[in-house]
C-alpha positions, 0 to 999 in steps of 0.5 A: 589563701593564695600568697602575695606574688613578688614582683622583682622586675620593672613593669614592662620587662620582656622575659622569655625562657625554655626551649623556644628561647634556646631555639631563638638563640640558635637561630639567630646565630645561624643567621649570622653564620649564613651571612658570612658563610659565603665569604670562607674559602679560597673562592669566597665572595664578597659582601656590599655593606652600606651603613646609615650614612650611605657609605659603602663597604666591600669586603669578605673578612668575617670580622669586618662584616660582623663590625659593620652589621647592626646586630640587635639580637643578644645571642647573635651579638655574642658572636660579633664580640667574639669576632671583634676580640679574636685579633686581640686575642691572637696577638697575645696568645702563647699557645703552641701546637707543633705540626711544621717547625719553622727553623729560624736558623735557616733563613731561606726556608724560613722566608719560603715558609712565610711567603706560603703562609701569606699567600694562604692568607691572600687566597680568598681576597681581592687581590688573590691574582697578585698574591705572590707579589703581595706575599713577598712584600708582606714578608719583606715588610715584617722581617724589617721590623725589630724583635718585638714585630709591632704592628704599628711600625708597618704603615699602609698608605693608599694612592688611587691610580695606577695598577696593584703592581705599582705598589711598593714597599718603603724601607722607613717612614712615608706619608702624604705631603700635608697642606703647605703655604706659599713659599713651600716651593722654595724649600729643599726636598731632600737632606742627607742626615738631617736632624728632625724636630717633631713638634706640637706647636702652632707656628702661625699668626691668627685670631684668638680662639677665644672671645678675647678683648684688649682695650687700647687708647692710642695707636702706639699701644695697638702697635705694641701688641702687634709687635709682641705677637710677631716677636713671640712667633719670631722667637720661636722660629729662632729657637728652632733654627738654632737647635740645628734642625733641618726638617720640622714636623708639627701636628699644629699648623705652620703659617706662611710666615714660618714657611718663608722663614724656614725657606730662606734658611734651607729648611724643610717644614710640614704642618698638620702632620697626622698624629699617627704619622708623627708618633711613628716618625718619632719611634723610627727616627728617635727624639721626642715630640715637643710641645714647647720650643724652649727646651729644643736641643739636639738631644730631642731631635730625630735622625735619619739617613735620607729625607726625601720628598717624591711624586708618587702618582698624582700625590707627593710623599715624604719619605724618611729612610735609614731610621736608626731608633727602630726598624719601620716600613711603609707600604704604598698601596696603588688601586683604583675605587676607594672601596677596593683600596680598603679591601685591599689594605685589610687583606694586607693587614690579614697577611702581615698578622698571619706572618707575625704569628708564624714568626712568633709561634715557630709552627704552622698547621695544614689547613683542613676542610671542616665543612665535609660534615655539613649535611644537605650538599648536592650529589657531586660534593658528596661524591667528592667527599667520599673520595677524600675520605677514602684517601684518609682511609689509605693513610693520606692524612694531609689530603684535602679539597683542591678547589682550583683544580676541582679535585683532592690533592696533598695539601701539605705539598700544595702549601695550604698552611697557616699558623697553628695559633690561628686554628687553636684560637678559632676552635677555642673561641667557637667552642666557648661561643657554642657552650655560651649559647646552649647554656642560656635558658632565659632572656630578660630585656629591660623596658626602654626609658620612657622619660620625656624628651624636653620640647625644643627651645624656640623664641621666647624661651631664653634665646633672646629676642627674635630679629 
C-alpha cells in the first residue's frame, strides 16, 4: 500500500532544483555581469537606461545601473542588493590593509595623494577630461569638513549652462533662490554677521485647508474674524522682527504681506526652502528649526559671517559663508544636458567617497587589472598580458596595463591608486555573493495572488445621482 503524500506547498507553487537550477542562477548572474562589464575601467562605456515613465538616465556607475534595472530573477536580485549595500558597508567598515601609508602630518604629501585617488576615481567618468580640475575641487571640499567628514555637509547644486570649468566650490551653504512674492526686490541682498531664523511656519494668509465653516449674522462679526486673522499674522511677524533676525528662512510659504513687512525693516526672507537645505543651514550656522515663533530668541538663531544673494548663470543663489558651528561646503556644477549633469553629479559623489575613505583609513593600494585571467580574448590582448606576466616574473610587482598608451607601465609610479578599503570590501562582497549563489540548490516561487479585484465603482453604487 502506497503512503499518502504529504502536501506542504500551496497549489501552483513553482519549485525547481538540482543542477539545472544551479546553472540557471549562474547564467542569470552572468547576464548581470555582461550588462555592466563594458562600464569598467578607465575607458568604460556608458549605458542609456529609460524607465517606465520615459525618463532617460546615462551612467557608467555599476551601482546606479543595477538600481535602475528592473531585475526579476531571484539570483540576479541578490547581486543588485549587494551593489546597493556597498556604499553603506564601506562607510562603516574599519578594515585596514596598509600598502601606501598616508602621513597626515605632511599636509602637502597627503593632499597630493588624495588628488591622485580622486583622479583615479574620475578617470572612467564623463568628466574624465577635466579630472585634474575636479580632483582638486573634491579634495578641497572634503578637507573643508570637520573630523567627522559628514557626507551630507557637502552639497552639489546643478546649474544648466556654461562649461564644466565654470564650476566652483563655495566654502559654506548655497542653494537656489526660492519662489518669492512682490516686494522681494526691495529687500537687501547682503548682510555681514546676520542672525538667521530657521522656521517651519507658514507666514501667509490663505483659505483653510479643511472645509471650515463659520456662521456670522452681521458685518461686524465678519470683520472681527478678518481682523483676527491679520492680527495673528502680524503678531508672528513682530516676534520675528524683535528677535533680531536679519535673514528668515522657512520651509513653508512666506506670502506677499510678510515679504513687504520684512522689506520695510531691511530684512531678507525666503519661503519654501527645501528641507535638505534648511537642515544643512542649521548644521552649519547653528540654531534650530522652530515650528512656532512664540519662543523665538537669539539663542535659537543661527549665525554666519556673510549672507549674500548672487547671480550664477541664469539663476540666483543664496550663499551663507563663514559658518561657525560646522564646516560645510557646496559645489556649484555647471553643464549642459540634464542627463549629463546627473552623471557628473554621480561622478563627483564617487570621487568624494573615495577621498573620504582614503582620509579615514590612512592607506591606498595599487589598482590591479584582474581581468587578465579571463579566457576568450583576442590574440593581441593575450600577447600584451604575456608581456605583463613576464615583467611580473622579473620582480615588477606594480606593473599593469597602460590603457592610454596601449602598453604596460609601472602603475605605482603612475599613481593608479585607490583606498584599500574599496578593494577589500569589493572582494569580500563578491566572494560572499559567489558562495551564496553556488550554495542554492532549490528555488521555490509562491503562486501569485488570485484575489479578484473589486469592480470599478460607477453610477448607482454609492456615488450619488449622476448630473
